[in-house]
DOROKE-917171 format. One record per residue (C-alpha): residue in one letter; x negated, y, z negated. Coordinates in steps of 0.05 Angstrom, whole numbers, padded with zeros to 5 digits. Example, Ala and Ser with C-alpha at 12.3 -4.5 7.8 and 13.67 -1.06 7.14 Angstrom:
residues 2
{residuo=A&x=-00246&y=-00090&z=-00156}
{residuo=S&x=-00273&y=-00021&z=-00143}
END
This chain:
residues 209
{residuo=M&x=00312&y=00189&z=00309}
{residuo=A&x=00279&y=00258&z=00306}
{residuo=R&x=00207&y=00266&z=00339}
{residuo=Y&x=00165&y=00320&z=00364}
{residuo=T&x=00177&y=00339&z=00439}
{residuo=D&x=00140&y=00405&z=00450}
{residuo=A&x=00070&y=00405&z=00485}
{residuo=V&x=00021&y=00366&z=00441}
{residuo=C&x=-00035&y=00405&z=00462}
{residuo=K&x=-00009&y=00460&z=00423}
{residuo=L&x=-00023&y=00421&z=00357}
{residuo=C&x=-00097&y=00413&z=00366}
{residuo=R&x=-00105&y=00485&z=00390}
{residuo=R&x=-00069&y=00503&z=00325}
{residuo=E&x=-00107&y=00454&z=00278}
{residuo=G&x=-00170&y=00480&z=00311}
{residuo=Q&x=-00195&y=00408&z=00324}
{residuo=K&x=-00182&y=00342&z=00367}
{residuo=L&x=-00126&y=00302&z=00345}
{residuo=F&x=-00129&y=00256&z=00404}
{residuo=L&x=-00059&y=00254&z=00418}
{residuo=K&x=-00065&y=00247&z=00495}
{residuo=G&x=-00106&y=00190&z=00504}
{residuo=E&x=-00163&y=00188&z=00554}
{residuo=R&x=-00149&y=00265&z=00573}
{residuo=C&x=-00180&y=00286&z=00502}
{residuo=Y&x=-00247&y=00256&z=00528}
{residuo=T&x=-00248&y=00301&z=00589}
{residuo=G&x=-00259&y=00377&z=00609}
{residuo=K&x=-00182&y=00377&z=00614}
{residuo=C&x=-00174&y=00378&z=00538}
{residuo=A&x=-00139&y=00440&z=00521}
{residuo=I&x=-00184&y=00453&z=00460}
{residuo=D&x=-00245&y=00452&z=00500}
{residuo=R&x=-00218&y=00506&z=00547}
{residuo=R&x=-00180&y=00547&z=00497}
{residuo=S&x=-00203&y=00534&z=00425}
{residuo=Y&x=-00164&y=00589&z=00395}
{residuo=A&x=-00097&y=00581&z=00366}
{residuo=P&x=-00036&y=00582&z=00407}
{residuo=G&x=00012&y=00644&z=00412}
{residuo=Q&x=00009&y=00720&z=00414}
{residuo=H&x=-00041&y=00724&z=00358}
{residuo=G&x=-00078&y=00661&z=00370}
{residuo=Q&x=-00143&y=00699&z=00390}
{residuo=A&x=-00135&y=00748&z=00331}
{residuo=R&x=-00192&y=00738&z=00279}
{residuo=N&x=-00170&y=00690&z=00225}
{residuo=K&x=-00168&y=00714&z=00151}
{residuo=K&x=-00196&y=00671&z=00096}
{residuo=A&x=-00147&y=00615&z=00082}
{residuo=S&x=-00117&y=00608&z=00010}
{residuo=E&x=-00121&y=00548&z=-00032}
{residuo=Y&x=-00050&y=00536&z=-00010}
{residuo=G&x=-00061&y=00549&z=00062}
{residuo=R&x=-00117&y=00495&z=00062}
{residuo=Q&x=-00074&y=00446&z=00027}
{residuo=L&x=-00020&y=00459&z=00080}
{residuo=R&x=-00064&y=00452&z=00139}
{residuo=T&x=-00092&y=00387&z=00115}
{residuo=K&x=-00031&y=00357&z=00104}
{residuo=Q&x=-00007&y=00383&z=00172}
{residuo=Q&x=-00067&y=00351&z=00202}
{residuo=A&x=-00055&y=00287&z=00170}
{residuo=R&x=00016&y=00288&z=00196}
{residuo=R&x=-00004&y=00302&z=00268}
{residuo=Y&x=-00057&y=00253&z=00272}
{residuo=Y&x=-00006&y=00197&z=00258}
{residuo=G&x=00053&y=00233&z=00289}
{residuo=V&x=00094&y=00226&z=00229}
{residuo=L&x=00151&y=00279&z=00210}
{residuo=E&x=00155&y=00313&z=00149}
{residuo=G&x=00204&y=00267&z=00113}
{residuo=Q&x=00172&y=00210&z=00130}
{residuo=F&x=00102&y=00237&z=00109}
{residuo=R&x=00132&y=00255&z=00040}
{residuo=H&x=00162&y=00184&z=00034}
{residuo=Y&x=00091&y=00154&z=00046}
{residuo=F&x=00064&y=00197&z=-00007}
{residuo=E&x=00118&y=00172&z=-00057}
{residuo=M&x=00105&y=00101&z=-00045}
{residuo=A&x=00027&y=00120&z=-00050}
{residuo=Q&x=00038&y=00145&z=-00120}
{residuo=K&x=00071&y=00083&z=-00140}
{residuo=M&x=00010&y=00043&z=-00116}
{residuo=P&x=-00045&y=00023&z=-00159}
{residuo=G&x=-00109&y=00067&z=-00148}
{residuo=A&x=-00119&y=00134&z=-00113}
{residuo=A&x=-00054&y=00165&z=-00086}
{residuo=G&x=-00095&y=00198&z=-00031}
{residuo=E&x=-00128&y=00139&z=-00013}
{residuo=N&x=-00065&y=00096&z=-00016}
{residuo=L&x=-00029&y=00146&z=00031}
{residuo=L&x=-00083&y=00137&z=00084}
{residuo=T&x=-00077&y=00061&z=00078}
{residuo=L&x=-00005&y=00065&z=00087}
{residuo=L&x=-00010&y=00112&z=00150}
{residuo=E&x=-00068&y=00064&z=00182}
{residuo=S&x=-00015&y=00007&z=00168}
{residuo=R&x=00033&y=00031&z=00215}
{residuo=L&x=00042&y=-00015&z=00272}
{residuo=D&x=00032&y=00046&z=00321}
{residuo=N&x=-00033&y=00060&z=00285}
{residuo=V&x=-00052&y=-00014&z=00289}
{residuo=I&x=-00040&y=-00023&z=00365}
{residuo=Y&x=-00080&y=00044&z=00380}
{residuo=R&x=-00139&y=00019&z=00335}
{residuo=L&x=-00137&y=-00049&z=00375}
{residuo=G&x=-00144&y=-00013&z=00436}
{residuo=L&x=-00076&y=-00039&z=00460}
{residuo=A&x=-00050&y=00037&z=00477}
{residuo=S&x=-00097&y=00102&z=00491}
{residuo=S&x=-00064&y=00143&z=00436}
{residuo=R&x=-00014&y=00136&z=00382}
{residuo=A&x=00037&y=00168&z=00421}
{residuo=Q&x=00035&y=00119&z=00478}
{residuo=A&x=00031&y=00061&z=00421}
{residuo=R&x=00100&y=00086&z=00397}
{residuo=Q&x=00131&y=00088&z=00463}
{residuo=L&x=00108&y=00018&z=00477}
{residuo=V&x=00134&y=-00014&z=00410}
{residuo=T&x=00201&y=00016&z=00423}
{residuo=Q&x=00203&y=-00010&z=00491}
{residuo=K&x=00197&y=-00077&z=00460}
{residuo=H&x=00125&y=-00097&z=00487}
{residuo=F&x=00101&y=-00122&z=00421}
{residuo=S&x=00108&y=-00177&z=00371}
{residuo=V&x=00082&y=-00189&z=00297}
{residuo=N&x=00072&y=-00261&z=00280}
{residuo=G&x=00109&y=-00282&z=00340}
{residuo=R&x=00174&y=-00244&z=00329}
{residuo=T&x=00187&y=-00174&z=00374}
{residuo=V&x=00185&y=-00117&z=00330}
{residuo=N&x=00205&y=-00046&z=00357}
{residuo=I&x=00195&y=-00004&z=00300}
{residuo=P&x=00132&y=00037&z=00303}
{residuo=S&x=00134&y=00050&z=00228}
{residuo=F&x=00131&y=-00022&z=00214}
{residuo=L&x=00078&y=-00033&z=00157}
{residuo=V&x=00030&y=-00096&z=00174}
{residuo=K&x=-00002&y=-00138&z=00124}
{residuo=P&x=-00068&y=-00179&z=00120}
{residuo=G&x=-00058&y=-00241&z=00159}
{residuo=M&x=-00005&y=-00215&z=00207}
{residuo=V&x=-00023&y=-00223&z=00282}
{residuo=V&x=-00004&y=-00168&z=00328}
{residuo=A&x=00003&y=-00183&z=00405}
{residuo=V&x=00026&y=-00156&z=00469}
{residuo=R&x=00092&y=-00206&z=00485}
{residuo=E&x=00077&y=-00256&z=00541}
{residuo=R&x=00122&y=-00223&z=00587}
{residuo=S&x=00085&y=-00159&z=00583}
{residuo=R&x=00017&y=-00184&z=00590}
{residuo=S&x=00020&y=-00187&z=00665}
{residuo=L&x=00041&y=-00114&z=00672}
{residuo=D&x=-00014&y=-00069&z=00707}
{residuo=C&x=-00007&y=-00013&z=00656}
{residuo=F&x=-00031&y=-00062&z=00599}
{residuo=K&x=-00090&y=-00089&z=00639}
{residuo=A&x=-00108&y=-00015&z=00655}
{residuo=I&x=-00106&y=00001&z=00582}
{residuo=V&x=-00147&y=-00058&z=00560}
{residuo=E&x=-00199&y=-00041&z=00611}
{residuo=A&x=-00201&y=00032&z=00595}
{residuo=N&x=-00211&y=00017&z=00520}
{residuo=S&x=-00254&y=-00041&z=00523}
{residuo=A&x=-00317&y=00002&z=00502}
{residuo=R&x=-00279&y=00031&z=00442}
{residuo=P&x=-00303&y=-00008&z=00383}
{residuo=V&x=-00246&y=-00039&z=00334}
{residuo=V&x=-00247&y=-00022&z=00267}
{residuo=K&x=-00273&y=-00075&z=00218}
{residuo=W&x=-00208&y=-00085&z=00183}
{residuo=L&x=-00180&y=-00112&z=00248}
{residuo=E&x=-00200&y=-00173&z=00294}
{residuo=M&x=-00188&y=-00166&z=00370}
{residuo=D&x=-00179&y=-00218&z=00424}
{residuo=R&x=-00179&y=-00175&z=00489}
{residuo=E&x=-00165&y=-00238&z=00533}
{residuo=K&x=-00099&y=-00257&z=00494}
{residuo=M&x=-00087&y=-00182&z=00486}
{residuo=E&x=-00077&y=-00197&z=00407}
{residuo=G&x=-00110&y=-00175&z=00341}
{residuo=K&x=-00102&y=-00200&z=00270}
{residuo=V&x=-00101&y=-00158&z=00205}
{residuo=I&x=-00157&y=-00182&z=00168}
{residuo=A&x=-00153&y=-00132&z=00108}
{residuo=L&x=-00119&y=-00062&z=00095}
{residuo=A&x=-00159&y=-00003&z=00115}
{residuo=K&x=-00198&y=00025&z=00059}
{residuo=R&x=-00219&y=00101&z=00051}
{residuo=E&x=-00284&y=00087&z=00086}
{residuo=D&x=-00253&y=00053&z=00146}
{residuo=V&x=-00215&y=00118&z=00159}
{residuo=D&x=-00256&y=00158&z=00209}
{residuo=L&x=-00214&y=00224&z=00207}
{residuo=P&x=-00235&y=00288&z=00175}
{residuo=I&x=-00178&y=00289&z=00127}
{residuo=E&x=-00189&y=00311&z=00057}
{residuo=E&x=-00128&y=00269&z=00019}
{residuo=T&x=-00142&y=00306&z=-00049}
{residuo=L&x=-00115&y=00367&z=-00023}
{residuo=I&x=-00052&y=00333&z=00002}
{residuo=V&x=-00048&y=00304&z=-00067}
{residuo=E&x=-00056&y=00374&z=-00097}
{residuo=L&x=-00003&y=00404&z=-00050}
{residuo=Y&x=00053&y=00350&z=-00066}
{residuo=S&x=00035&y=00352&z=-00143}
{residuo=K&x=00057&y=00431&z=-00145}
END
């Protein structure tokens, strides 16, 4: 399975904002964008020209992809799914991205970043409704219970993760039991539940060309 393997801090600097790809490091003074707020590369510090409409659409799409750690092919597939769903395609797209298992685990505070969540899922540390799932792109549905597998709950890494994220609020469409290290999907995420600065209408305009 293809995945991005370069330095993720470059992605934040390219987009000019924190994408929170490295967990706790993003909240400290070690964050790359706090130290070097310009874009990476030879011409990163050059004065940027005003972006064209297409440029804005492209950057918005790239930001959304990088927030959720999704490659171009996957992202396009989600958009095609969103178009077939009732309602606004842009909002449907965000709902699908939020429904990914790796994102749900991150939102529950069972991982410090979506990248860490993906790694833990592929290592078979999580179950959905009691069955082990090792596919980060698995789409959860209301009523499903996502939990750390019983054999993994005693691992020091999970105890540290839960403690580190104990102050992070859980989104209202999820319900979390920190003692059991499990969460329940109460409903699908709506647009107002997504706290990311994404202008989804620009993504729709880009793919509609």
